[in-house]
N, C-alpha and C positions, 0 to 999 in steps of 0.2 A: 504494500500500500504506500504510494508516494504522497508527499505533502505538497499541496499546491500553494503558491504564493499569490496568485491572482485568482479571485473567486469566480469571475464570470468570463466566459469566452463568447464571442459572437460569430454568427454566420448570417449572411444576407443573400437575398435573391432580388434581382432587379427586373422590373416590367416596364414596357413602353419607353425604352431607352433612358431609364432613370440614371444609369451609370454615366452616360454622356453628359446629361444635364448637371449631375453632381460634379463631375470632373471639370466642366467648363465654368460653372457658376457657383457651386456650393462646396468646393473642396475644403475650405476653412471650416465651415459649419460641420461638415462630416467628420473631420479630424477631431473636433471638439466632442461631438456626440460619441464617437467611437471610444474616446478616452473616458468619458463619463460611464459608459456601460462596462468597459473592461476593468475599471477601478472599483466597481460596485461589488460589495460582498453579497453572497447569496443570502436571501431572507427566507426563513422557514418558520412554520408554526405547527401546532398540533391539529390533526384532522378531527372532524366531528362526525365522519362518515361511519355508519354501522359496519362493524367487522374490522375496521382499521383505526378505530377511535384512539386518539392520542399519538398516533404515528406521525413523524415529521413529514410535512408536505410543503410545497411551494407557497409562499406567503405573498399574495398580490397586494395587500394593503401596505405592508412594510416596503415592498419593492417600489410601489407607486410613490410613496412618501419620499423615498431616497431620490428617485428620478426627478420628481417635482422640485425638490430643494436644489439639486444640482443644476437643473436647467434654468431655474429662476436666477440663480447666482451667475449663470453664464449669459444672461440677457434675454432668455426666452420668455414670452408672455404666456401665462397659463389661463385656462378656463375662458377662452375668448368666445363671447356671445355669437351665436349664429344669427344672421340678419332675420328680422321678423318674417319676411315672405317665405323663408325656408325653415321656420321654427318647427314645422310638423316633423322634421327629421331629427329633432333633438334640441337641446338648449345651448350647447357650447362644444367647441373643439378643445382638445386637451392643451395643445401648445401651438404657438405660431411665431415665425420670425423670417424676415427676408423672402417671403413668398413660399415658405415651407410650412406645412401643417404636420404635426405629429399626433398620432393617436396611439395610446397605450392600450393594448388589447389583451387583457388577461381574463375577460369575462366569458360567458357562454359563446360558443362558436357562431351562432347566427348573427351576432353583432358585427362580425367582420364584414358581412355584406352591407349592413346599414352604414358603417363607417366608410366603406369604399364607394357606395352609391352616392352618399351625400358629398363626398370629396370630389367625385366625378362632376356632380352638379356645380360645385364651387369652382372647379377648374374651367368648365365650359362657360359659366356665367361670369368668369373673371372676378369672383367675389374676393374682396379684400379682407385680410386678417392682419392685424398689427401693421396696417398701412400699406400692404402690398398685395397684389393679386395672387391667387393661388397657382403655383407652378409645379409643386411636388408634394406628394404624400409619403410620409415615413410611418410605417406601422411597426410596433414593437410587440413581440410575442415571446412566450417561453417555449422551451423545447419539450418534446414528448418524454424525454428521459426523466423529467422531474415528476414525482408523485404530486397530484393536484386534485382539486375538487372535481366532481363529476361534470362532464359536458363542457369543461372550459377549453377554449381554443389552444392549440399548440402549433408550433411553427411548421412542422411537416404537413399538417392538415391545411394550414393557410396557403402553403406553396401549391398544393394540389388544387385548391379552390381557385386561386388567382390565376394559375396557369391555364386552366380550362376557360375561365372567363375572358382573359386577355387574348388567348388564341382564337376565340370566337368573336372578338372585337366588341365585347360588352363594355369594356372600359378603355379610355384613352389616356387618362391621367398617368403621368410617370409615378411609379411606386417603388420604393425600396422597402422590402419586408425584412425585418431584423429578427433573428432568433437568439434568445439567451440560452447558453449551453454551459456545461462543465465537463471535465474529463471524468470518466469512471475510473475506479481503482485509485482514488486519491482521497486524501484528507485535506479539507479546506476550511478556512475560517468562515463562519456564518454568523448571521444575526438571528437569534432565536427570540420570537415575540410571543407573549401571552396576552390575550385580550379579555375584557371584562365578561364577554359572552363567547362561547365557542362558535356560534353561528352569526355571521354577518357583522359582528361588532368591529368598530374602528377605534374603540377606546383601549389604549394600551395599558395593561397592568404592569408588565415588566418587559424590558427589552435588553438583551445582554449578548455580548460576544461569546461564541462557543466554537468548538471544533467539531467537524462532522465528517464521517466516512461516507463516501459515495460508492456504493457497490453495484456492479452491473446487473441488469435483469437477465432473465433466462434466455432471451433472444435479442438481436439488434433492434427489434421493434417493440420491445417491452420497456416498462419504466424501471429506473434504478431504485435501489433501496437506500434511504438515508438513515444513518445511525449516529445520534448525538453521542459524543464522548464525554466522559466524566471530567469535570474541571479539576 
């Protein structure tokens, strides 16, 4: 079992020539985003699912809080209101800057289509967020390897969905889809959070650094097992 120094690894897939747009217009923003994600510790919490109750799983609340604080510090504007004519698609986008909108997608998998559809509308309508028209969508997801709540989106699933949709010309907006990963067979630093309620709570009772073993699943397409180590 190796010890990892960097908690998060990233993979990404580009759609509709997002790589060209990022290389030409947004390389600086991408380098900053990449640094934020790869310097982020893995956040985990206890599952409330029957049969695995108490087992460590991916913590979307803690991960979201970390990303939000880091992006705000780097000049990204959070929770940007969607213009009133399009409010039927939601209240706000997660982050915006320089013509880029970022959506953090750790919730149930159908929300991927909602985020992508409304972003396509913003792109074609030249809707402005943070003072500039929408040119690029960045979606952030977790990898399949992390144990997680039922029916939540994972990167590999999002790749399959977006590939089919873009191949059939459903969407034109340039998209960079990011997946948060880790190496199996490693021990990594994590942030372990306990909440006031095991289900849906965002109120933190305790949050502390721990060490966690990441053990591979039975097959390449199965989830890993997370094992907290004693302090």
